[in-house]
Backbone as CSV, one residue per row, in Angstrom:
resi,resn,N_x,N_y,N_z,CA_x,CA_y,CA_z,C_x,C_y,C_z
1,MET,-9.063,-14.627,-28.791,-9.427,-15.726,-27.858,-10.048,-16.843,-28.674
2,ASP,-9.560,-18.042,-28.448,-10.112,-19.175,-29.190,-11.294,-19.758,-28.447
3,VAL,-11.847,-20.799,-29.007,-13.057,-21.408,-28.437,-12.764,-22.020,-27.086
4,ASN,-11.660,-22.652,-26.899,-11.315,-23.287,-25.621,-11.232,-22.276,-24.502
5,ASP,-10.593,-21.134,-24.787,-10.476,-20.083,-23.772,-11.864,-19.579,-23.367
6,ALA,-12.776,-19.445,-24.339,-14.123,-18.963,-24.041,-14.858,-19.953,-23.149
7,VAL,-14.694,-21.241,-23.420,-15.360,-22.269,-22.606,-14.845,-22.235,-21.180
8,VAL,-13.527,-22.069,-21.058,-12.920,-22.007,-19.719,-13.446,-20.810,-18.956
9,ALA,-13.549,-19.665,-19.649,-14.015,-18.444,-18.997,-15.451,-18.605,-18.519
10,VAL,-16.280,-19.221,-19.362,-17.695,-19.445,-18.959,-17.770,-20.373,-17.765
11,SER,-16.954,-21.411,-17.743,-16.943,-22.370,-16.642,-16.559,-21.690,-15.332
12,ILE,-15.521,-20.813,-15.429,-15.073,-20.087,-14.224,-16.187,-19.189,-13.712
13,ALA,-16.878,-18.521,-14.650,-17.967,-17.633,-14.259,-19.080,-18.416,-13.577
14,ASP,-19.383,-19.601,-14.109,-20.427,-20.439,-13.497,-20.039,-20.856,-12.079
15,VAL,-18.772,-21.191,-11.917,-18.303,-21.586,-10.586,-18.471,-20.451,-9.588
16,TRP,-18.068,-19.211,-10.018,-18.206,-18.043,-9.133,-19.669,-17.775,-8.784
17,ILE,-20.517,-17.928,-9.770,-21.947,-17.691,-9.520,-22.493,-18.717,-8.523
18,GLN,-22.127,-19.961,-8.765,-22.605,-21.017,-7.867,-22.059,-20.827,-6.436
19,ALA,-20.782,-20.416,-6.381,-20.172,-20.191,-5.075,-20.877,-19.051,-4.346
20,THR,-21.159,-17.991,-5.125,-21.835,-16.833,-4.530,-23.222,-17.228,-4.015
21,ILE,-23.934,-18.021,-4.839,-25.261,-18.474,-4.421,-25.169,-19.332,-3.172
22,ALA,-24.159,-20.188,-3.131,-23.978,-21.057,-1.966,-23.699,-20.245,-0.712
23,LEU,-22.831,-19.192,-0.864,-22.505,-18.340,0.286,-23.742,-17.591,0.779
24,VAL,-24.493,-17.064,-0.204,-25.702,-16.322,0.176,-26.698,-17.251,0.880
25,THR,-26.846,-18.451,0.338,-27.765,-19.435,0.950,-27.321,-19.802,2.354
26,LEU,-25.990,-20.044,2.477,-25.450,-20.394,3.791,-25.669,-19.268,4.778
27,GLY,-25.435,-18.018,4.280,-25.651,-16.874,5.171,-27.112,-16.778,5.614
28,GLY,-28.013,-17.057,4.653,-29.431,-17.017,5.009,-29.793,-18.073,6.034
29,ILE,-29.198,-19.267,5.860,-29.462,-20.346,6.826,-28.947,-19.974,8.202
30,ILE,-27.698,-19.432,8.208,-27.111,-19.028,9.504,-27.971,-17.954,10.157
31,ALA,-28.398,-16.972,9.324,-29.234,-15.895,9.865,-30.552,-16.452,10.407
32,SER,-31.157,-17.398,9.672,-32.418,-17.989,10.131,-32.239,-18.720,11.451
33,ILE,-31.119,-19.484,11.530,-30.842,-20.211,12.782,-30.661,-19.241,13.939
34,TRP,-29.908,-18.156,13.683,-29.656,-17.167,14.759,-30.956,-16.508,15.209
35,ILE,-31.806,-16.154,14.213,-33.086,-15.518,14.549,-33.973,-16.490,15.346
36,ALA,-33.952,-17.773,14.891,-34.777,-18.762,15.600,-34.308,-18.964,17.031
37,ARG,-32.983,-19.045,17.212,-32.448,-19.225,18.563,-32.734,-18.004,19.429
38,SER,-32.616,-16.791,18.827,-32.926,-15.581,19.593,-34.390,-15.580,20.022
39,GLY,-35.256,-16.011,19.082,-36.677,-16.089,19.428,-36.948,-17.079,20.529
40,GLN,-36.256,-18.217,20.469,-36.428,-19.221,21.509,-35.971,-18.698,22.869
41,LYS,-34.846,-17.962,22.875,-34.356,-17.390,24.128,-35.357,-16.392,24.690
42,ASN,-35.909,-15.559,23.822,-36.901,-14.576,24.275,-38.155,-15.273,24.806
43,ASP,-38.568,-16.332,24.064,-39.743,-17.076,24.528,-39.480,-17.731,25.883
44,LEU,-38.245,-18.243,26.048,-37.888,-18.869,27.322,-37.893,-17.846,28.453
45,LYS,-37.345,-16.644,28.175,-37.342,-15.589,29.193,-38.762,-15.185,29.554
46,LEU,-39.629,-15.042,28.551,-41.018,-14.677,28.816,-41.741,-15.741,29.633
47,ALA,-41.491,-17.012,29.266,-42.126,-18.102,30.000,-41.661,-18.130,31.456
48,LYS,-40.349,-17.936,31.649,-39.817,-17.920,33.012,-40.371,-16.749,33.801
49,SER,-40.476,-15.586,33.157,-41.025,-14.402,33.825,-42.474,-14.633,34.233
50,GLU,-43.261,-15.241,33.327,-44.651,-15.541,33.642,-44.755,-16.539,34.797
51,ALA,-43.863,-17.538,34.786,-43.865,-18.520,35.872,-43.521,-17.868,37.200
52,ASP,-42.547,-16.939,37.196,-42.175,-16.228,38.425,-43.340,-15.397,38.939
53,ARG,-44.024,-14.693,38.009,-45.161,-13.879,38.415,-46.280,-14.752,38.998
54,ALA,-46.519,-15.899,38.357,-47.556,-16.806,38.858,-47.197,-17.331,40.251
55,GLU,-45.904,-17.643,40.454,-45.476,-18.146,41.763,-45.623,-17.074,42.832
56,ARG,-45.247,-15.817,42.489,-45.391,-14.721,43.452,-46.854,-14.483,43.778
57,ALA,-47.710,-14.553,42.756,-49.144,-14.359,42.991,-49.701,-15.457,43.893
58,ASP,-49.251,-16.696,43.672,-49.718,-17.810,44.505,-49.256,-17.646,45.941
59,THR,-47.983,-17.208,46.105,-47.455,-16.980,47.464,-48.235,-15.886,48.166
60,ALA,-48.513,-14.799,47.433,-49.281,-13.701,48.024,-50.685,-14.148,48.399
61,SER,-51.286,-14.985,47.541,-52.636,-15.487,47.836,-52.637,-16.353,49.085
62,GLN,-51.615,-17.227,49.218,-51.529,-18.073,50.406,-51.330,-17.231,51.661
63,ALA,-50.476,-16.198,51.567,-50.235,-15.327,52.719,-51.519,-14.604,53.117
64,ALA,-52.272,-14.124,52.114,-53.528,-13.440,52.406,-54.523,-14.388,53.065
65,SER,-54.549,-15.646,52.581,-55.449,-16.635,53.173,-55.073,-16.927,54.622
66,GLU,-53.759,-17.049,54.883,-53.304,-17.306,56.254,-53.642,-16.130,57.164
67,ARG,-53.471,-14.886,56.649,-53.816,-13.712,57.459,-55.311,-13.685,57.757
68,SER,-56.112,-14.054,56.762,-57.563,-14.081,56.960,-57.952,-15.113,58.011
69,GLU,-57.323,-16.308,57.941,-57.618,-17.343,58.937,-57.187,-16.888,60.330
70,ALA,-56.015,-16.249,60.405,-55.541,-15.767,61.709,-56.489,-14.716,62.272
71,ALA,-56.958,-13.801,61.414,-57.896,-12.773,61.865,-59.202,-13.403,62.327
72,SER,-59.634,-14.441,61.606,-60.870,-15.133,61.993,-60.709,-15.802,63.350
73,ARG,-59.539,-16.478,63.542,-59.305,-17.124,64.839,-59.257,-16.092,65.958
74,LEU,-58.622,-14.944,65.696,-58.537,-13.894,66.705,-59.919,-13.367,67.039
75,SER,-60.760,-13.181,66.006,-62.110,-12.684,66.232,-62.920,-13.670,67.058
76,ILE,-62.819,-14.977,66.724,-63.539,-15.993,67.480,-63.057,-16.025,68.919
77,ASP,-61.725,-15.941,69.120,-61.164,-15.954,70.467,-61.648,-14.745,71.263
78,THR,-61.686,-13.568,70.610,-62.139,-12.356,71.287,-63.602,-12.476,71.695
79,MET,-64.434,-12.982,70.764,-65.852,-13.132,71.077,-66.055,-14.145,72.204
80,THR,-65.239,-15.214,72.209,-65.344,-16.203,73.280,-64.994,-15.591,74.627
81,ARG,-63.938,-14.778,74.653,-63.545,-14.116,75.899,-64.653,-13.184,76.398
82,ILE,-65.271,-12.445,75.468,-66.348,-11.534,75.849,-67.522,-12.324,76.420
83,ALA,-67.863,-13.441,75.729,-68.976,-14.264,76.211,-68.677,-14.838,77.595
84,ASP,-67.426,-15.304,77.811,-67.043,-15.838,79.123,-67.143,-14.764,80.202
85,ALA,-66.711,-13.541,79.856,-66.771,-12.444,80.825,-68.216,-12.123,81.184
86,LEU,-69.108,-12.109,80.190,-70.519,-11.838,80.463,-71.140,-12.947,81.309
87,ASP,-70.762,-14.205,81.013,-71.259,-15.319,81.822,-70.807,-15.186,83.270
88,LYS,-69.563,-14.749,83.457,-69.044,-14.592,84.816,-69.797,-13.492,85.554
89,LEU,-70.081,-12.404,84.829,-70.846,-11.323,85.450,-72.215,-11.825,85.892
90,ALA,-72.848,-12.612,85.021,-74.175,-13.128,85.356,-74.109,-14.103,86.527
91,THR,-73.064,-14.952,86.559,-72.925,-15.943,87.630,-72.679,-15.268,88.974
92,ASP,-71.892,-14.182,88.965,-71.571,-13.485,90.216,-72.725,-12.634,90.726
93,GLY,-73.794,-12.569,89.968,-74.961,-11.842,90.436,-74.833,-10.345,90.349
94,ILE,-74.007,-9.829,89.438,-73.851,-8.388,89.301,-74.994,-7.839,88.473
95,ASN,-75.671,-6.864,88.984,-76.758,-6.220,88.257,-76.177,-5.060,87.477
96,LEU,-76.077,-5.220,86.145,-75.455,-4.179,85.327,-76.231,-2.880,85.390
97,GLY,-77.518,-2.952,85.692,-78.308,-1.731,85.755,-77.991,-0.889,86.962
98,ASP,-77.326,-1.474,87.971,-76.985,-0.726,89.187,-75.615,-0.075,89.109
99,LEU,-74.889,-0.269,88.005,-73.563,0.316,87.901,-73.666,1.816,87.731
100,HIS,-72.882,2.548,88.488,-72.881,4.006,88.394,-71.800,4.428,87.406
101,LEU,-72.228,5.124,86.372,-71.308,5.513,85.322,-70.943,6.990,85.389
102,LEU,-71.469,7.726,86.387,-71.166,9.159,86.479,-69.735,9.362,86.927
103,PRO,-69.068,10.446,86.422,-67.682,10.711,86.839,-67.598,10.914,88.343
104,GLY,-66.609,10.304,88.964,-66.399,10.464,90.390,-67.271,9.567,91.245
105,ALA,-68.152,8.762,90.632,-69.016,7.879,91.413,-68.193,6.756,92.012
106,PRO,-68.559,6.275,93.215,-67.786,5.182,93.834,-67.909,3.902,93.027
107,ALA,-66.887,3.085,93.114,-66.904,1.812,92.393,-68.010,0.919,92.944
108,PRO,-68.725,0.215,92.101,-69.817,-0.641,92.579,-69.279,-1.773,93.452
109,THR,-70.081,-2.146,94.475,-69.690,-3.222,95.371,-70.627,-4.397,95.158
110,LYS,-70.193,-5.555,95.584,-71.005,-6.756,95.405,-70.690,-7.741,96.516
111,VAL,-71.573,-8.726,96.632,-71.398,-9.822,97.569,-70.745,-10.984,96.840
112,SER,-69.722,-11.590,97.433,-69.081,-12.779,96.889,-68.965,-13.805,98.007
113,TRP,-69.003,-15.079,97.634,-69.041,-16.138,98.633,-67.847,-17.077,98.522
114,SER,-67.495,-17.650,99.657,-66.461,-18.681,99.728,-66.985,-19.792,100.640
115,LEU,-66.987,-21.016,100.142,-67.467,-22.172,100.912,-66.288,-23.109,101.137
116,THR,-65.922,-23.337,102.405,-64.740,-24.136,102.729,-65.062,-25.121,103.865
117,HIS,-64.261,-26.196,103.917,-64.371,-27.136,105.036,-63.648,-26.543,106.237
118,PHE,-64.282,-26.671,107.436,-63.688,-26.103,108.644,-63.031,-27.204,109.475
119,GLN,-63.842,-28.079,110.045,-63.323,-29.229,110.775,-64.452,-30.234,110.979
120,GLY,-64.079,-31.518,110.981,-65.104,-32.542,111.148,-66.160,-32.437,110.066
121,ASP,-67.420,-32.333,110.486,-68.535,-32.170,109.557,-68.972,-30.711,109.458
122,THR,-68.084,-29.815,109.853,-68.431,-28.397,109.895,-67.827,-27.661,108.698
123,TYR,-68.628,-26.756,108.148,-68.211,-25.972,106.988,-68.475,-24.498,107.260
124,LEU,-67.757,-23.641,106.511,-67.910,-22.201,106.669,-68.339,-21.574,105.339
125,LEU,-69.396,-20.772,105.400,-69.802,-19.941,104.274,-69.428,-18.511,104.636
126,GLU,-68.474,-17.931,103.898,-67.964,-16.596,104.233,-68.301,-15.604,103.132
127,ASN,-68.692,-14.398,103.561,-68.909,-13.289,102.625,-67.549,-12.640,102.367
128,VAL,-66.973,-12.923,101.204,-65.651,-12.380,100.871,-65.785,-11.198,99.909
129,GLY,-66.993,-10.672,99.776,-67.215,-9.546,98.864,-66.991,-8.208,99.540
130,GLU,-67.550,-7.170,98.951,-67.343,-5.807,99.430,-68.623,-5.177,99.950
131,ALA,-69.734,-5.955,99.964,-71.017,-5.441,100.418,-71.656,-6.442,101.364
132,SER,-72.595,-5.966,102.177,-73.305,-6.833,103.109,-74.395,-7.594,102.380
133,ALA,-74.617,-8.822,102.830,-75.696,-9.654,102.305,-76.807,-9.700,103.344
134,LEU,-78.048,-9.463,102.900,-79.189,-9.417,103.799,-80.053,-10.651,103.597
135,ASP,-80.730,-11.063,104.686,-81.657,-12.201,104.648,-80.983,-13.449,104.062
136,VAL,-79.834,-13.800,104.597,-79.061,-14.927,104.077,-79.686,-16.239,104.551
137,GLN,-79.927,-17.153,103.619,-80.495,-18.460,103.941,-79.701,-19.539,103.211
138,LEU,-79.483,-20.671,103.887,-78.792,-21.809,103.295,-79.788,-22.952,103.125
139,SER,-79.632,-23.704,102.040,-80.466,-24.878,101.824,-79.687,-25.892,100.997
140,ALA,-80.202,-27.143,100.969,-79.545,-28.203,100.216,-80.578,-29.263,99.878
141,ASP,-80.181,-30.224,99.065,-81.056,-31.331,98.714,-81.392,-32.127,99.975
142,GLU,-82.595,-32.660,99.999,-83.046,-33.377,101.190,-82.232,-34.622,101.480
143,THR,-81.480,-35.123,100.475,-80.664,-36.323,100.704,-79.316,-35.996,101.328
144,LEU,-78.987,-34.713,101.479,-77.760,-34.327,102.194,-78.108,-34.167,103.659
145,LEU,-77.461,-34.964,104.530,-77.778,-34.964,105.956,-77.349,-33.633,106.575
146,GLN,-78.310,-32.966,107.215,-78.048,-31.677,107.863,-78.132,-31.877,109.372
147,ARG,-77.032,-31.622,110.057,-77.001,-31.790,111.508,-77.350,-30.465,112.171
148,GLY,-78.392,-30.504,112.971,-78.820,-29.296,113.643,-79.524,-28.352,112.675
149,GLU,-80.012,-27.262,113.191,-80.703,-26.275,112.367,-79.673,-25.314,111.779
150,TRP,-79.718,-25.169,110.484,-78.755,-24.286,109.842,-79.040,-22.837,110.201
151,GLN,-77.973,-22.157,110.512,-78.070,-20.756,110.939,-78.522,-19.876,109.774
152,ARG,-79.354,-18.921,110.077,-79.750,-17.909,109.102,-79.302,-16.554,109.638
153,SER,-79.026,-15.640,108.742,-78.506,-14.336,109.152,-79.308,-13.230,108.489
154,GLY,-79.728,-12.262,109.316,-80.415,-11.106,108.751,-79.461,-10.222,107.982
155,GLU,-78.186,-10.206,108.389,-77.161,-9.430,107.675,-75.813,-10.093,107.893
156,LEU,-75.124,-10.335,106.799,-73.783,-10.914,106.866,-72.833,-9.917,106.205
157,LYS,-72.027,-9.260,107.023,-71.130,-8.215,106.534,-69.888,-8.834,105.877
158,PRO,-69.165,-8.045,105.108,-67.926,-8.553,104.504,-66.979,-9.094,105.572
159,GLY,-66.462,-10.299,105.361,-65.554,-10.926,106.313,-66.245,-11.797,107.334
160,GLU,-67.574,-11.716,107.437,-68.295,-12.550,108.385,-68.672,-13.883,107.731
161,ALA,-68.939,-14.906,108.588,-69.196,-16.240,108.060,-70.324,-16.912,108.821
162,ILE,-70.949,-17.868,108.167,-71.951,-18.742,108.778,-71.339,-20.136,108.885
163,GLN,-71.484,-20.750,110.073,-70.970,-22.098,110.286,-72.143,-23.072,110.283
164,PHE,-71.993,-24.183,109.557,-73.064,-25.177,109.528,-72.458,-26.569,109.393
165,MET,-73.278,-27.579,109.711,-72.825,-28.967,109.671,-73.611,-29.722,108.610
166,ALA,-72.908,-30.548,107.823,-73.546,-31.345,106.781,-72.732,-32.619,106.574
167,VAL,-73.415,-33.709,106.165,-72.746,-35.001,105.989,-73.250,-35.654,104.708
168,ARG,-72.327,-36.073,103.879,-72.687,-36.887,102.709,-72.891,-38.333,103.161
169,THR,-73.901,-38.977,102.618,-74.142,-40.388,102.912,-74.219,-41.153,101.592
170,MET,-74.375,-42.473,101.689,-74.486,-43.291,100.492,-75.742,-42.920,99.691
171,GLY,-76.728,-42.371,100.371,-77.974,-42.017,99.697,-78.024,-40.583,99.202
172,THR,-76.925,-39.817,99.382,-76.925,-38.417,98.939,-76.878,-38.334,97.419
173,ARG,-77.910,-37.732,96.844,-77.975,-37.570,95.384,-77.308,-36.280,94.926
174,ASP,-77.402,-35.252,95.755,-76.876,-33.938,95.365,-76.354,-33.249,96.616
175,SER,-75.075,-32.859,96.592,-74.482,-32.206,97.771,-74.275,-30.702,97.540
176,THR,-75.021,-30.130,96.614,-74.882,-28.699,96.318,-75.503,-27.867,97.432
177,ILE,-74.785,-26.843,97.874,-75.288,-25.887,98.858,-75.834,-24.676,98.106
178,THR,-77.040,-24.274,98.451,-77.676,-23.113,97.815,-77.736,-21.967,98.818
179,VAL,-77.237,-20.796,98.408,-77.260,-19.593,99.247,-78.185,-18.581,98.590
180,GLN,-79.113,-18.049,99.374,-80.019,-17.019,98.892,-79.883,-15.791,99.778
181,TRP,-79.893,-14.610,99.158,-79.733,-13.367,99.907,-80.269,-12.190,99.091
182,ARG,-80.278,-11.027,99.719,-80.655,-9.792,99.032,-79.544,-8.767,99.217
183,ASN,-79.350,-7.955,98.197,-78.351,-6.892,98.301,-78.901,-5.693,99.066
184,ALA,-80.225,-5.549,99.112,-80.900,-4.486,99.849,-82.183,-5.049,100.425
185,GLY,-82.763,-4.316,101.393,-83.953,-4.818,102.059,-85.095,-5.113,101.106
186,ASP,-85.260,-4.265,100.098,-86.334,-4.461,99.123,-85.780,-4.917,97.775
187,GLY,-84.532,-5.407,97.776,-83.897,-5.827,96.533,-84.360,-7.198,96.082
188,GLU,-83.979,-7.535,94.865,-84.335,-8.832,94.305,-83.496,-9.926,94.953
189,GLU,-84.113,-11.069,95.180,-83.401,-12.186,95.809,-82.342,-12.749,94.862
190,GLN,-81.134,-12.951,95.395,-80.011,-13.477,94.630,-79.746,-14.922,95.046
191,THR,-79.142,-15.705,94.143,-78.869,-17.117,94.428,-77.456,-17.483,94.006
192,TRP,-76.789,-18.259,94.854,-75.445,-18.761,94.551,-75.403,-20.223,94.956
193,ARG,-74.890,-21.078,94.091,-74.806,-22.518,94.375,-73.371,-23.004,94.251
194,TYR,-73.001,-23.926,95.161,-71.640,-24.452,95.128,-71.635,-25.838,95.775
195,PRO,-70.872,-26.794,95.200,-70.829,-28.143,95.787,-70.174,-28.116,97.169
196,LEU,-70.669,-28.971,98.066,-70.071,-29.075,99.388,-68.630,-29.547,99.233
197,PRO,-67.646,-28.818,99.778,-66.245,-29.206,99.610,-65.975,-30.575,100.262
198,PRO,-64.998,-31.321,99.754,-64.658,-32.609,100.374,-64.046,-32.417,101.749
199,ARG,-64.261,-33.372,102.633,-63.687,-33.335,103.978,-62.649,-34.433,104.113
200,PRO,-61.689,-34.307,105.020,-60.675,-35.341,105.202,-61.319,-36.657,105.638
201,PRO,-60.674,-37.785,105.365,-61.236,-39.089,105.772,-61.445,-39.148,107.286
202,ARG,-62.497,-39.849,107.684,-62.767,-40.035,109.114,-61.756,-41.010,109.728
203,ARG,-61.386,-40.775,110.936,-60.434,-41.656,111.610,-61.147,-42.531,112.633
């Protein structure tokens, strides 16, 4: 082999070495790019998963808050109903201490009133309850004109009524009718008040 052949052989070897280095470098670059893209995809999946979990947690929190508000509204509504029922019991004059709670005991009875217009200046106070009212007395403000002496009753049984006459005038300050009675002869005096019902126009 002469000198020229040796130079050519060395040149070829250098080319192969450089080519090999270039291929290896290119492969490393490709591998790095692939690894980086894979990492980015994984990071994107993790970020999306975290976002989904955060959204689900927020939705669950809102639902829990709405349920809590609904329960609060229900509780307030229930307490209001109970308070209204107790007020009604007190207004109707029911003595809770007289309720019989023994098995087989008769249902408690009470006096209830109805005040209605009858005709002209005449009105009716009727016992629409289930018990008799004793020592029944009617009264009103002095500015409500009372025609004749108002009837009083020692006992007003269920379904019975008292008839009385009353007239509103320009000077009437209060047209409330007050009824006082007892549930028993030695019982505590009870009171019921109701506005005088309107009457038809005079002709």
